[in-house]
N, C-alpha and C positions, 0 to 999 in steps of 0.2 A: 372737505371734511364730511365724513359719513354722518347721516342724521341719526339721532337717538331713536331707538325703536319705540313705537307706540301703537296700541290697538284701540279701536273705538270701544267705548263703554256701553254702546247700545247694539251695534252690529259687530261683525268681526273684520271689517276692513282695517288695514293697517298701513304702516309706512313702506310696504312693498309697492304701493302707489306713490311715486315720487312727488305727485302734486297734491296729495291729501292734506287737508287742514282740519284742525280740531278746535272746538269752542271751549269755554271755561268749564263746561261739564264733562269734557272729554268725549263729546259726540262729534263724529266726523261730518264733513260736508256732504258726503254721499247720502247717508240715511236722513240727515236733516233736510236735504233737498227733496228726497222721496216723500217724507211725511208732509212737507209743504204741498207737494203736487197732489197728494191725496185729497186736498181741498179743492182741486180743479176738476172740471168735467173730463170724462164721465166718472172719475173715481169717487167723487164726493156723493154721487147719486145713491139713493136707497135701492135695494133690489127691485122694488116695484117701479121706480123711475127708470132704471136701466132696462127693465123688461119692456117698458113702453117705448123708450128710445129705439130699442132693438127692433120692435115690431114695425115702427115707422121706417127704419132703415131697410128692413127686409121687403116691405111693401114697395119702396122706391126701387130697389134692385129688381124685383119681379116685374114692375111696370116698365122700366127701361130696357129690360131684356126679353120682353114678351115675344118679340118677333125673331129672336135668335134661337139657335139650337141649345145654347147654354145662356145663363144669365150672369155668370161670374167665373172667375178663375181662382183656383186654390193651389197653393204650393204644397207639395207633399215630400217629406224626407224620410218618413218612417219613424220619426221621433214622436215624443209624447204630444208636444204642443200642436204640431201640424196634423197629427192623426186625430186628436180630439176636436180640432177645428173642423176637419172633414166630417166627422160624426155630427157635430152641431149644425153645420151647414145643411146637411141632408135632413136633420130633424126639423129644421126651419122651413123645409119645403122648397129650397133653392135647387137649381139645376147647374151644378158646377162642372167645369172641366179641370181635372187634376193635372198639374204640370210638375215634372220632376227633372232635375238636372243630373245626369250621370256623368260625373267628372272622373270616373275611373277608380274611385276609392270607396264605393258602397260596400258595406259589409253584407254577408249572406243574409244576416238577420234583417237588415234594413230592406233588402230586396223582397224578402218574404213578407215583411210587415206591409209594404206598399201594395204588393199583390193582393194580400188579404183584405186590406182596407177598401181598395177599389172594387174587388169582387163582392164583398159583403154589402157595400153601399150602392152597388150598380152605378159606378162613376167611371166615365171614360178617362183614360190616362194618356197624356202626351209626354213622351220622354225625349229630352234633347241630349244626345250623346256627343260629348265634347271631343274635339280632336286631341287624342291623348298625347302624341308627340309634342304638339304645340303647347298644350297645357302643362305637361311635365317640365318643359323648358322654362315656362313662366314661373312655376312653383319653385324650381331650383334658383331662378333669378332672385326671388324674394328671400330665400334662405341665404343666398350670398350677399344680399343687401343688408342682412343682419338687423332688420327691424322686427318688432313683435307683431307684424301685420301679415304673416304668411297665409292666413285664412282668407284674406281680402279678395284674391282672385276668384275663389269659389263664391263668396258672398255677392260680389259684383255681378258675376255671370248669372247667378240665380235670379237676382232682381231684374236684370236686363231681359232674361228670357220671359219672365212673368209679364213684364210690360209689353214686350214685343208680341207675345202671344195674345194678350188682351187686345192690342191694337189690330192684329190680324183678324181676330174673331169679331171685332166690332163691339167689344164689351167695355163697360165703364167701371167695373169693380174687380179688384184683386183682394181676396179675403185671406189674410195671413195668420199664422200661429204666433207671431210676435206679440208679446203682452207685457203689461206693466207689473203684474203680480210676481212673475218669476224672473224678469229681466230688467228691473228698474235700475239696477246698479251695474255699471261697467265703466271703470276708470278710462278717461279719455287717453291717458298715456299708454294704456295697455293695447289699444288697437285704434288706428285712424285711417282715413282714406277710403272707406267702403264705396262711396259714390264718386271717387276721384279717378277718372279715366286718365287724366294727365299723369298722375302719380304712378298708376299701374304701368302705363306706357313708358314712362321715364325709367322705371326699374328694369323693364325688359330691354330697353335700348342700351342700358349700361352693362347689364350682366348676361343677357340672353344671347343665344346663338341663332334663333329663328325670328322671323317677323310674325307679328300677330295678325294673321289673315282672316281667321274664322272665329276667334275668341269673342263671345257675346259681350257687348259693352254698350254703355250709354255716355255720350258727352253731355255737357251742361245744356247745350241747345236741344238735344234729344230729350233730356229730362224736362225742360220747359215745354217742349212740344207735347209730351205725354200728359203732363199735368194741366197745362193751361189751354191747349188747343183740342186735344183728344179728350180731355177731362176724365182721365182715368184716375180713380181714387183708390188709395190703399186703406183697407179697413182692418184694424186689429180687433177682430170679433170677440176675442176672449176678454177684452176690457169691458164688454157690455154684459158679461155674466159674472157670477161669483165663481171664479176659477180657482179650484183647489186641485193642485197637481196630483196628489196621491189618490184623490177620489177619481180624477180623470183617468189615471192609470188603470184603476179597477174597472171602470166602465168600458174602456176600449179593449182591455184584455178579455172581458166577458162578451162584449158585442162584436168585436172585430178580430178576435184571435190574435191580438197584438201581444208581442213579447218584449220585455224590458231589456235595455242594454246595460243597465247598472250605472249610468251617469249621463249628465246633460250633453247632448250633441255627439255622443259616442257611436251614433249610427254610421259615422264615417271613420274608416280605418286611419286616415290621415289626421283627422281631428283628434282621435284618441291619442296618438303618439305626440302630436303637436301640443295639445293642451296638457297632457299628463306627464310629458317629459321635456320637450324642447323649451317651452315657455318657462316652467319653474326652474329648470337646470341652468339655462342660459341667462334669462332675464329676471329670475326670482319672482315671476308672476304666476300665482296659482289661482286660476279662475274659479275654483270652488269657493273662494272667499267672497267673490262678487255674487255668485249664484245663491249661496247660503244666506248672505246678507239681504238679498232681495226677498227671500222667503221669510226672513225675520221681520222685515218691514211689512210684509203682507200678512203677518200673524199666522203663518202656516207652520213655523217651527219656532222654538225659543233659542236664545243665545247659547245655552248650555248644550243643546242638541247639535248646534252648528260647530261648536268647539270640539265636541266629541267626534263629530264626523271628520274634522280636519286632522284628527290623530290617526286616522286610517291611512295606510300607505297608498300612494297613487299607483304604484306598480309593484308586483312581485318581481324579484330580480330575474328569474328565469323567463317570465313573460316579457319583460322589457327587452332582453337580448333577442328574443324571438321576433318582437315587433320591429326593433331596429334593423335586423337582418332583412325583414320583409320590406321595410322602407327603402333601404339602400339598393336592394335588388330591383325594386319597382322603378327607382330613379336611375338605375344603371350606373351607380357610382360605387366607389370602394369605401370600406370602413375608414380608411385614412382620409379620404376626401370629406366624409361626413364629420369626422372628428375635427378637421380643419375648419369647417363651417361653424361648428359649435364653439370653437376658440376665437372666432372673429369678434372684435369689440362691438358691443351693442350700439346700434344707431336708432334713429327715429324718423318718422314721417317728415319732419322739418329738414332733414338732411338731403332731401331729394326734391326735384321740381314737382310742384303740385298746384292744384287750382287755388288753394287758399293763399298762396304767395304770388298770384299772378293777376293780370287784368281780367281773367275769366270770372273771378269772383265778383268784380264790380259789374261786369256784363250781366251776370246772372241776377244780381240784385236789381239792376236797371230793367231788364226784361220782365222780371217778376212783378215789379211795381207797375209797369205799363200795362201788362196783361191783366193784372188784378183790377185796374181801373175800368178795363173794357168788359170784364166778365165778373159779374157780381153774384152769380148763381151759387147756391150752396146745396148740400145734400138734401 
């Protein structure tokens, strides 16, 4: 039986998330969770307290990296969050190495933004160029698996490269553009398995034509090694400042010659068509709802503004056809094959082998507990 449609009375999340729940006031579990988390560190701190915490963190990063050429790693995509993070890192006097994953889908604008950012900030850039034929086969495997997780191969590879580069450079800190203000809401059902190498590998084994020989990845044991042995820490820098996205855009446009894409994560040509067409068309998941709801919770827009934004079309018809043609040509498939993929019945992470459903999860929990007892150090 189809569920009766309902939209949250506080944000704009709705029953397109099959796992959403509502309280007696009509408020959803997503914004309710976020507002509760605002009472936790570091979100509950005053601007002065955040500034003090950030100063302590920066001092620690400088001290631990004083004998290295760099003292931290930053990921750069050309998007707002990572670009503004790079700007703030340099403003704080840190010596970052910028790391970028070229997965074959960078837009011309993203490439230009990354070049401008690194040049203006005098930051060295390391770019990992992925094996396109192997990666193309993996992305097609995820589309054939028919889960809403086709962005996971890129996400997993990016994180893996950041940690492995930090390990190689002997650095303890990865400073990322991920942040609570603009990314606090993302339904679990809309995307799962980002850290799950077993899940990624199982999809490729079932649907792929090639072995994954060079694809950047991390197993559970490698994750434990990076976190508990090498003690590499992931820092969401923007959570330590008062991060206003529109203000950040103005600053990086003025200081770094940054140019806007017109949407979140649209610096990737694949992300553009995946989030703006494949997800809403096949799964009825429109990620704008989560992004805008996050901004509502952060007080950066109001609910009416979000609702008005949702009235705007995701695609102009002519542009959509052009982008679909670009996608199928890049994947070397026919329009018929693409349409068949779109008609496949939706599945989920749970339908395939993964760490969550295996003894690896218990192993991870046990290893984490043992190492935590041995290593009590904090930032």
